[in-house]
C-alpha positions as CSV (number, residue, x, y, z in Angstrom):
1,X,175.7,54.7,64.9
2,X,175.2,52.6,67.9
3,X,178.8,52.9,68.6
4,X,178.8,56.7,68.4
5,X,175.7,56.8,70.6
6,X,177.3,54.6,73.2
7,X,180.5,56.8,73.1
8,X,178.4,60.0,73.5
9,X,176.4,58.5,76.6
10,X,179.6,57.4,78.1
11,X,181.0,60.8,77.7
12,X,178.0,62.6,79.2
13,X,177.5,60.4,82.2
14,X,180.3,61.7,84.2
15,X,179.3,65.3,83.3
16,X,175.9,64.7,84.7
17,X,177.2,63.1,87.7
18,X,179.7,66.0,88.2
19,X,176.9,68.6,87.5
20,X,174.5,67.0,90.1
21,X,176.9,67.9,92.9
22,X,175.6,71.4,94.2
23,X,179.1,72.7,94.6
24,X,180.3,71.4,91.2
25,X,177.1,72.8,89.6
26,X,177.7,76.1,91.0
27,X,181.3,76.1,89.6
28,X,180.2,75.2,86.1
29,X,177.6,78.0,86.4
30,X,180.2,80.3,87.4
31,X,182.6,79.4,84.6
32,X,179.9,79.5,81.9
33,X,178.7,82.9,83.0
34,X,182.3,84.3,82.9
35,X,182.6,83.6,79.1
36,X,179.0,84.1,78.0
37,X,177.8,86.9,80.3
38,X,178.7,89.5,77.9
39,X,176.3,88.0,75.2
40,X,173.4,87.8,77.7
41,X,173.9,91.4,78.7
42,X,174.2,92.5,75.3
43,X,170.9,90.9,74.1
44,X,169.0,91.9,77.2
45,X,170.7,95.4,77.6
46,X,168.1,97.9,78.9
47,X,168.3,101.5,77.4
48,X,167.8,103.9,80.3
49,X,165.1,106.4,79.7
50,X,165.2,107.8,83.1
51,X,166.2,106.6,86.7
52,X,162.9,104.8,87.2
53,X,162.6,102.7,84.1
54,X,164.6,101.1,81.4
55,X,163.4,99.3,78.1
56,X,165.4,96.3,76.7
57,X,166.4,97.2,73.1
58,X,165.2,93.9,71.8
59,X,161.7,94.8,73.0
60,X,161.9,98.1,71.0
61,X,162.8,96.0,67.8
62,X,160.0,93.5,68.5
63,X,157.2,96.1,69.1
64,X,158.6,98.6,66.6
65,X,158.6,95.9,63.9
66,X,155.0,94.7,64.9
67,X,153.8,98.3,64.7
68,X,155.4,98.7,61.3
69,X,153.8,95.6,59.9
70,X,150.5,96.6,61.3
71,X,150.5,99.9,59.4
72,X,152.1,98.6,56.3
73,X,149.7,95.7,55.8
74,X,146.7,98.0,56.7
75,X,145.7,96.4,60.0
76,X,145.8,92.9,58.7
77,X,145.5,91.7,62.4
78,X,142.0,92.8,62.3
79,X,140.9,92.6,58.7
80,X,142.4,89.1,58.1
81,X,140.9,87.5,61.3
82,X,137.7,86.3,59.8
83,X,139.6,84.9,56.8
84,X,142.0,83.1,59.1
85,X,139.1,81.3,60.7
86,X,137.8,80.2,57.4
87,X,141.2,79.0,56.2
88,X,141.7,77.0,59.3
89,X,138.2,75.4,58.8
90,X,139.3,74.3,55.3
91,X,137.0,76.6,53.3
92,X,139.7,77.3,50.7
93,X,141.6,74.0,50.7
94,X,140.6,73.3,47.2
95,X,142.2,76.4,45.7
96,X,145.2,75.9,48.0
97,X,145.7,72.3,46.6
98,X,145.1,72.9,43.0
99,X,145.0,76.7,42.4
100,X,142.1,79.0,41.9
101,X,142.6,79.3,38.1
102,X,142.7,75.5,37.7
103,X,139.4,75.0,39.4
104,X,137.5,78.2,38.9
105,X,139.1,79.9,36.0
106,X,137.4,80.3,32.6
107,X,135.7,76.9,32.4
108,X,132.4,75.9,30.9
109,X,129.8,73.9,33.1
110,X,130.5,70.7,31.2
111,X,134.3,71.0,32.0
112,X,133.4,71.7,35.6
113,X,131.5,68.4,35.9
114,X,134.4,66.3,34.4
115,X,137.1,68.4,36.4
116,X,137.6,65.9,39.2
117,X,138.3,63.0,36.9
118,X,140.5,65.0,34.4
119,X,142.5,67.2,36.7
120,X,146.2,66.2,36.8
121,X,147.9,65.6,40.1
122,X,149.5,69.0,40.7
123,X,148.7,69.1,44.5
124,X,150.5,71.8,46.6
125,X,153.9,71.0,48.4
126,X,154.0,70.5,52.1
127,X,153.6,68.0,54.9
128,X,150.9,69.3,57.3
129,X,147.5,71.1,57.3
130,X,146.8,74.6,58.3
131,X,145.4,73.5,61.5
132,X,148.4,71.3,62.3
133,X,150.9,73.9,61.4
134,X,149.1,76.3,63.7
135,X,149.1,73.9,66.7
136,X,152.6,72.9,66.1
137,X,153.7,76.6,66.4
138,X,151.3,77.2,69.3
139,X,152.8,74.3,71.2
140,X,156.2,76.2,71.1
141,X,154.8,79.5,72.5
142,X,151.9,78.4,74.8
143,X,153.7,77.3,78.0
144,X,155.3,78.3,81.2
145,X,155.2,82.0,80.1
146,X,151.4,82.0,80.1
147,X,151.1,80.6,83.6
148,X,154.2,81.8,85.4
149,X,155.3,84.9,83.3
150,X,151.8,86.6,83.5
151,X,151.9,86.4,87.3
152,X,155.3,87.9,87.5
153,X,154.4,90.7,85.1
154,X,151.2,91.5,87.4
155,X,153.3,91.5,90.5
156,X,155.5,94.1,89.0
157,X,153.3,96.1,86.8
158,X,149.8,95.5,88.5
159,X,146.5,94.8,86.8
160,X,147.2,97.5,84.0
161,X,150.0,95.3,82.6
162,X,147.2,93.0,81.3
163,X,146.0,95.9,79.0
164,X,149.4,96.5,77.4
165,X,149.8,92.5,77.1
166,X,146.7,92.5,75.0
167,X,148.0,95.4,72.9
168,X,151.4,93.4,72.3
169,X,149.5,90.5,71.4
170,X,147.4,92.4,68.7
171,X,150.3,94.1,67.3
172,X,152.2,90.8,67.1
173,X,149.7,89.2,64.9
174,X,151.0,91.4,62.0
175,X,154.5,90.2,62.7
176,X,153.5,86.5,62.6
177,X,151.6,87.0,59.3
178,X,154.6,88.6,57.5
179,X,157.3,86.1,58.7
180,X,155.2,82.9,58.2
181,X,154.1,84.2,54.7
182,X,157.9,84.4,53.8
183,X,158.4,81.1,55.5
184,X,156.2,79.3,53.0
185,X,157.3,81.4,50.0
186,X,161.1,80.7,50.2
187,X,160.9,77.1,51.6
188,X,162.8,74.3,50.0
189,X,161.1,70.9,49.3
190,X,163.3,67.9,49.1
191,X,162.9,65.1,46.6
192,X,161.0,63.0,49.1
193,X,158.6,65.9,50.0
194,X,160.4,66.9,53.1
195,X,160.0,70.6,53.7
196,X,162.9,72.8,54.8
197,X,161.9,76.3,55.8
198,X,162.1,79.3,58.2
199,X,164.1,82.6,58.3
200,X,167.3,80.9,57.3
201,X,165.8,80.3,53.7
202,X,164.0,83.6,53.3
203,X,167.0,85.6,54.4
204,X,169.3,83.8,52.0
205,X,166.9,83.4,49.0
206,X,164.7,86.4,49.5
207,X,167.6,88.9,50.2
208,X,169.5,87.2,47.3
209,X,166.7,88.1,44.9
210,X,167.0,91.7,46.0
211,X,170.7,91.9,45.3
212,X,171.8,91.6,48.9
213,X,173.0,88.0,48.8
214,X,176.0,88.5,51.0
215,X,173.8,90.1,53.7
216,X,171.2,87.4,53.5
217,X,173.8,84.6,53.9
218,X,175.4,86.1,56.9
219,X,172.0,86.8,58.5
220,X,170.8,83.3,57.6
221,X,173.9,81.7,59.3
222,X,173.4,83.8,62.5
223,X,169.8,82.8,62.7
224,X,170.6,79.0,62.3
225,X,173.3,79.4,65.1
226,X,170.8,81.1,67.5
227,X,167.9,78.8,66.8
228,X,170.0,75.8,67.6
229,X,171.4,77.2,70.8
230,X,167.8,78.4,71.8
231,X,166.4,74.9,71.1
232,X,168.9,73.1,73.5
233,X,168.4,75.6,76.2
234,X,165.2,77.4,76.5
235,X,163.3,75.1,74.3
236,X,164.6,72.0,76.0
237,X,166.7,72.0,79.2
238,X,164.7,74.8,80.9
239,X,161.4,73.1,79.9
240,X,162.7,69.7,81.3
241,X,164.0,71.3,84.4
242,X,160.8,73.0,85.3
243,X,158.6,70.1,84.5
244,X,160.9,67.7,86.6
245,X,160.7,70.2,89.5
246,X,156.8,70.4,89.3
247,X,156.7,66.5,89.2
248,X,159.0,66.1,92.1
249,X,157.1,68.8,94.2
250,X,153.6,67.3,93.4
251,X,154.5,63.8,94.6
252,X,156.9,65.0,97.2
253,X,159.8,63.0,96.0
254,X,162.6,65.5,97.2
255,X,165.8,63.9,98.0
256,X,165.2,60.9,95.6
257,X,166.4,60.0,92.0
258,X,162.9,60.9,90.8
259,X,164.2,63.7,88.6
260,X,166.6,61.5,86.8
261,X,164.0,58.9,86.0
262,X,161.6,61.6,85.0
263,X,164.2,63.0,82.6
264,X,164.7,59.6,81.0
265,X,161.0,58.9,80.7
266,X,160.4,62.4,79.2
267,X,163.4,61.8,76.7
268,X,162.1,58.6,75.5
269,X,158.6,60.0,74.9
270,X,160.1,62.9,73.1
271,X,162.2,60.8,70.9
272,X,159.4,58.7,69.9
273,X,157.5,61.8,68.7
274,X,160.4,63.7,67.0
275,X,162.1,60.8,65.2
276,X,158.9,60.7,63.1
277,X,159.5,64.4,61.8
278,X,157.1,67.3,61.5
279,X,154.2,65.0,60.4
280,X,154.2,63.1,63.8
281,X,155.0,66.3,65.5
282,X,151.8,67.9,64.1
283,X,149.7,64.8,64.8
284,X,150.6,65.0,68.4
285,X,150.3,68.9,68.9
286,X,146.9,68.9,67.2
287,X,145.6,66.7,70.0
288,X,147.6,68.0,72.9
289,X,147.4,71.8,72.3
290,X,143.6,72.2,72.1
291,X,143.2,69.8,75.1
292,X,145.5,71.6,77.5
293,X,144.6,74.9,76.4
294,X,141.0,74.0,76.8
295,X,141.4,72.6,80.2
296,X,143.3,75.7,81.3
297,X,140.7,78.1,79.8
298,X,137.8,76.0,81.2
299,X,139.3,76.3,84.7
300,X,139.7,80.1,84.3
301,X,136.1,80.3,83.0
302,X,134.8,78.5,86.0
303,X,136.6,81.0,88.3
304,X,135.2,83.8,86.4
305,X,131.7,82.5,86.6
306,X,132.1,82.0,90.4
307,X,133.2,85.6,90.8
308,X,131.0,87.2,88.1
309,X,130.3,89.9,90.5
310,X,133.9,91.0,90.4
311,X,134.4,91.0,86.6
312,X,133.4,94.5,86.0
313,X,135.7,95.7,88.9
314,X,138.5,93.6,87.5
315,X,138.2,95.2,83.9
316,X,137.8,98.7,85.5
317,X,141.0,98.0,87.6
318,X,142.9,96.8,84.5
319,X,141.9,99.8,82.3
320,X,142.7,102.3,85.2
321,X,145.9,100.8,85.9
322,X,146.9,100.8,82.3
323,X,146.9,104.6,82.0
324,X,147.8,105.5,85.7
325,X,150.4,103.0,87.0
326,X,149.6,104.3,90.5
327,X,151.7,102.8,93.1
328,X,153.8,100.7,90.6
329,X,157.6,101.1,90.0
330,X,158.0,103.2,87.0
331,X,154.4,104.6,86.9
332,X,152.6,104.5,83.7
333,X,155.7,103.5,81.6
334,X,156.6,100.9,84.0
335,X,153.1,99.2,83.5
336,X,153.3,99.5,79.8
337,X,156.8,98.0,79.7
338,X,155.9,95.0,81.8
339,X,152.7,94.2,79.8
340,X,154.2,94.7,76.3
341,X,157.3,92.7,77.6
342,X,155.2,89.7,78.7
343,X,153.0,89.8,75.5
344,X,156.0,90.0,73.1
345,X,158.1,87.4,74.9
346,X,155.1,85.1,75.3
347,X,153.9,84.9,71.6
348,X,157.5,85.2,70.1
349,X,156.1,87.3,67.2
350,X,159.1,88.8,65.3
351,X,161.5,86.1,66.6
352,X,160.9,84.0,63.5
353,X,160.7,80.6,65.1
354,X,157.1,80.1,64.1
355,X,157.9,80.6,60.6
356,X,159.7,77.3,60.6
357,X,156.7,75.2,61.7
358,X,154.3,77.1,59.4
359,X,156.6,76.6,56.4
360,X,155.6,72.8,56.3
361,X,151.9,73.6,55.4
362,X,150.3,72.2,52.2
363,X,149.4,75.3,50.1
364,X,150.1,76.9,46.7
365,X,149.4,80.5,48.4
366,X,152.3,81.5,51.0
367,X,149.9,84.3,52.3
368,X,147.3,81.7,53.2
369,X,149.6,80.3,56.0
370,X,150.6,83.8,57.0
371,X,147.0,84.7,57.7
372,X,146.5,81.5,59.7
373,X,149.6,82.4,61.7
374,X,148.1,85.7,62.8
375,X,145.7,83.7,65.1
376,X,148.7,82.5,67.0
377,X,149.5,85.6,69.1
378,X,145.7,86.2,69.5
379,X,145.3,82.7,71.2
380,X,148.5,82.7,73.1
381,X,148.4,86.3,74.5
382,X,145.0,87.9,74.0
383,X,143.1,84.8,75.2
384,X,145.3,82.5,77.4
385,X,147.6,85.2,79.0
386,X,144.5,87.4,79.6
387,X,142.7,84.5,81.2
388,X,145.6,84.0,83.7
389,X,145.6,87.7,84.4
390,X,141.9,87.9,85.1
391,X,142.0,84.9,87.3
392,X,144.8,86.4,89.5
393,X,143.1,90.0,89.6
394,X,139.5,88.7,90.5
395,X,140.7,86.1,93.2
396,X,142.9,88.8,94.6
397,X,139.7,90.9,95.7
398,X,138.8,88.5,98.3
399,X,142.0,86.5,99.1
400,X,144.8,89.1,98.8
401,X,147.2,86.5,97.3
402,X,149.3,89.2,95.6
403,X,150.7,92.7,96.5
404,X,150.8,94.6,93.3
405,X,154.3,96.4,92.9
406,X,156.2,93.7,94.8
407,X,157.8,91.3,92.5
408,X,157.2,87.5,92.9
409,X,159.8,84.9,92.1
410,X,157.6,81.8,91.7
411,X,154.9,82.6,89.2
412,X,153.6,79.2,88.9
413,X,152.8,79.0,92.7
414,X,151.1,82.3,92.6
415,X,148.8,81.2,89.6
416,X,148.2,77.8,91.3
417,X,147.1,79.7,94.6
418,X,144.6,81.8,92.5
419,X,143.1,78.8,91.1
420,X,143.1,76.7,94.2
421,X,141.2,79.5,96.1
422,X,138.1,78.7,93.9
423,X,138.7,75.2,92.6
424,X,140.4,73.1,95.4
425,X,143.4,71.0,94.4
426,X,143.4,72.6,90.8
427,X,147.2,72.8,91.4
428,X,147.4,69.2,90.6
429,X,145.7,69.9,87.3
430,X,148.1,72.8,86.8
431,X,151.1,70.6,87.4
432,X,149.9,68.4,84.7
433,X,149.4,71.2,82.5
434,X,152.9,72.5,83.1
435,X,154.3,69.0,82.2
436,X,152.2,69.0,78.9
437,X,153.3,72.5,78.1
438,X,156.9,71.6,78.7
439,X,156.5,68.4,76.5
440,X,154.8,70.2,73.6
441,X,157.3,73.0,73.8
442,X,160.2,70.7,73.5
443,X,159.0,68.7,70.5
444,X,158.2,71.9,68.6
445,X,161.5,73.5,69.5
446,X,163.3,70.2,68.4
447,X,162.0,70.8,64.9
448,X,163.1,74.4,65.0
449,X,166.6,73.5,66.1
450,X,166.8,70.6,63.6
451,X,166.0,72.9,60.8
452,X,168.9,75.2,61.9
453,X,171.2,72.2,62.4
454,X,170.5,70.7,58.8
455,X,170.9,74.2,57.4
456,X,174.5,74.4,58.8
457,X,175.6,70.8,58.6
458,X,173.7,69.5,55.6
459,X,170.6,67.4,55.0
460,X,170.4,63.6,55.5
461,X,169.1,61.0,58.0
462,X,172.3,60.7,59.8
463,X,172.7,64.5,60.3
464,X,169.0,64.7,61.6
465,X,169.4,61.7,63.9
466,X,172.6,63.2,65.4
467,X,170.8,66.3,66.3
468,X,167.7,64.5,67.7
469,X,169.8,62.2,69.9
470,X,171.7,65.2,71.3
471,X,168.3,67.0,71.8
472,X,167.0,63.9,73.8
473,X,170.1,63.5,75.9
474,X,169.9,67.2,76.9
475,X,166.3,66.7,78.2
476,X,168.0,64.2,80.6
477,X,170.7,66.6,81.4
478,X,168.2,69.5,82.0
479,X,165.9,67.5,84.4
480,X,168.8,66.8,86.9
481,X,171.0,69.8,86.9
482,X,170.5,73.6,87.7
483,X,172.7,75.9,85.5
484,X,171.1,79.4,85.7
485,X,173.7,80.9,83.4
486,X,173.2,78.2,80.8
487,X,169.5,79.0,80.6
488,X,170.0,82.8,80.6
489,X,172.5,82.3,77.6
490,X,169.9,80.2,75.6
491,X,167.2,82.6,76.3
492,X,169.4,85.3,75.0
493,X,170.1,83.2,71.9
494,X,166.3,82.8,71.4
495,X,165.8,86.6,71.4
496,X,168.9,87.2,69.5
497,X,166.9,85.5,66.5
498,X,165.0,88.8,66.5
499,X,167.8,90.9,64.9
500,X,168.5,88.9,61.6
501,X,164.7,88.1,61.4
502,X,163.2,91.5,61.7
503,X,165.9,93.0,59.3
504,X,165.0,90.3,56.6
505,X,161.1,90.8,57.1
506,X,161.3,94.4,56.8
507,X,163.3,94.4,53.6
508,X,161.0,91.7,52.2
509,X,157.6,93.3,53.1
510,X,156.8,94.1,49.3
511,X,157.1,90.3,48.6
512,X,154.7,89.7,51.5
513,X,152.2,92.4,50.2
514,X,152.3,90.9,46.6
515,X,151.6,87.2,48.0
516,X,148.7,88.7,50.0
517,X,147.1,90.2,47.0
518,X,147.6,87.1,45.0
519,X,145.8,84.9,47.7
520,X,143.0,87.3,48.1
521,X,142.5,87.4,44.3
522,X,142.3,83.6,44.3
523,X,139.5,83.7,47.0
524,X,137.7,86.5,45.1
525,X,138.0,84.2,42.0
526,X,136.4,81.3,43.8
527,X,133.5,83.3,45.3
528,X,132.8,85.0,41.9
529,X,132.6,81.6,40.1
530,X,130.2,80.1,42.6
531,X,128.0,83.3,42.5
532,X,127.9,82.6,38.6
533,X,126.6,79.0,39.2
534,X,129.8,76.9,39.3
535,X,129.9,74.3,42.0
536,X,132.0,74.6,45.2
537,X,134.8,72.1,44.5
538,X,135.8,71.8,48.1
539,X,133.0,69.4,48.6
540,X,134.8,66.9,46.2
541,X,138.6,67.4,46.7
């Protein structure tokens, strides 16, 4: 293995050296664009509804699917919210581990007392807790889009884009519920307890059970290819590139080799985490995600408190802009598109990526993790994206940092300016947040890509190690080169995942509904047993 690794590094060094040259980098970019441009244009093709506005077809699929799931599952986005909180807090961990019938079925009080001693070890499969699975998936979605993407959306669509961003987040909760339930339902569990899950498995196995095995296999292979490409690009190189750029700018290290050393350091740190698999990834993300999201939200709350007299005006402006679109290109529809696009692209609901992380949870009831997953778009879009939008809108009243309707290119800088206007030097904290966001996104996407990799090339330590080494090397590459077309291509691959995933989830919605009914019955069985005088076993198990 050492020999192969040395050969690989020897092969990549001249490529990186070549790519660092500005002219050479532009040539590589041009060549890559020539052969992959058609794919990027296909995925992000905008359907022209009039001369003033166009809608990307992939956005229609994402939101259309989310709306369908919301109706089909009878507003699970809202009715399941309270249950989701209780599941994350471990209220139903006992029935998820051993089953409701085992613990709360027709048992006598005497049997109940001896249950802990006599129960056989039939614990649920899985590697991580509900909370760990949630943070692992959140770490892949909460990132630069919440900081930079929101600013860009506001610059184009105005304050009203915030309203439609929230709508997209609320609808996306149903998509996450459906795909993550299927992820657990059709996962594979290896002899050593390692979980292999995600759309690849429910497309192949789920559609196979419905007599559409051929279609399922094709869709599964396509998804695996897309998720690998997305993991190396948007989930890796882009994150490393942006983090390195922020680091160099913060410490004013332009013109030095700082980016190279930053890339090496980041690659080593990521390697230490991802070599340990989903268990170690989950242990890291359960600490990083709440911390960085908490710091960011706290900063936003401080700004809102300092400008409390503008909060009412800000919401009035958001609501008015959502239904008027005055002064914004494309008017009402233009505002709607910008908000929904940012919301859908930020939380990745319907893309299928999160189903891979959620598949590793320990539970006997697939719908339990689907319910937990619906919290993800709420936290990512409804809370964090909205916080960013409010900060920009409120600080703009007094500081005029943005002209609505005029697109900005550097969203991070705009957001940093908004925060700095109230909290001096908060841009330093924001830079640290960007680096942490990039790091957490990389480690989660490494897991997503690896699942696609082993699906195509087979399971085994050597296969997994090859992927992880390649992933870490591309962190280094992404830190030191600038290849716009490569990033565009990888982003296109991420959203190409939408096509096979949405097709599969729509066809398998009856399976999801059945699993939801089974889990809710299990919860009801527990509550009825406790009401009849049986002890709550979650206190002991």
